[in-house]
C-alpha positions, 0 to 999 in steps of 0.5 A: 500499499505504501509503494502504491501511494508513493507512486501516485501523483498528489491529487490522485493519492489524496482523492484515493485516501479521502474516498477510503476514509469517508467509506470507512466512516460511512460504515461506522456512522450509519447517518453519514450517507444521509448527511453527505450524500446528495439529495434533490434540492427541493428535498428537506434532506438536502444541504448545500455541502452535499454537492461536493461531499456526495463524490466521496461517499459510496454505496458499497465495497464494489462501488468504491472498488471499481471507482477507485481502481479507475481513479488509480488506473486513469488518473495519474496520467491525466494529472500529469498532463493537466497538472495537479491544480487543473486536474483537481478542478477537472475532477470536481467539475465533472462530479458537479456536472454529473449532478447537474444532469441528474438534477435535470432528469429528476426535475423532469420526472417530478414535473411530469408527476406533479406539474411542478419541479418543486413538489415537496409541499405534496409529500409528507416526510416522517423523518423520525421513522424514515417514511414518506407519503404523498397527498397527491392523487397519484399512482403507486408507481408515481409515488415510488418515483417521487419517494425515490427522488426526494428521499434517496441520496445520490452517492459516488465518484462515478460521475467524476470517474466517467470524466476521467475515462472521457479524458483518457479516450480523448487524449489517448484514442489509440491506446489499447485497453486490456479488460478482464471481461473482454478477451481481446484488447480494444482501443480507447476511442471505441471502448469509451464511446460504447461505454457512454452509449450504454449509459445513455441507453440504460438511463432512458430505458428505466432498467429498474436499477439504483444506478444514476446512469445519466449522471455518468453521462453528465460527468463525461459531457462536462469533461468534454466541454472542459477539455475543449474550453481549456484547449487541450490537444487530443491524440497523444497516441 
């Protein structure tokens, strides 16, 4: 572990350490996710600091493992190219960009159900027993959607990680990636777009899982915008 940390550039190393500490903390303190995961802005559980802190919370071991594995695999070379200060800004902005798109999707869902993007007045929150109910004449499916939006936090660095993946594919389009679930190497310029297209499909297919697929797309989208605005040249290989 010491050898791994000593070989990492400073921002990647500190992001890795902070994420691990926060994950361990969430295992010890049950309410940590409630305070540091991010909620829909109209939710009574929302606090402004969650816009940043949600990136350092994770929903389980596999969640943090794959995010941190990707951070260690792709982060160092991108930090080397961008520089530490710009890399940190890039990482955080991609995470915030992921949240922006997720909020847009959630606002559209709330509007379709309640006719407004601020429906908290139609939802009753029993914070003591962690229950929600609605005084709107809506279907059970629509109620479940509102309850999920207002009472379920978004956690994870995945939006920022997808930003790193996009940056890697942008900077090294011809780099071959060797992945354990694909028996042959695949170039980044093919793998990354396919991965993003899958996320778009899953985001609009209402697959029923608890993953915010379009937040991943938001992280990649903001990564592309930043690279263009900063004038970062593509195609190192």
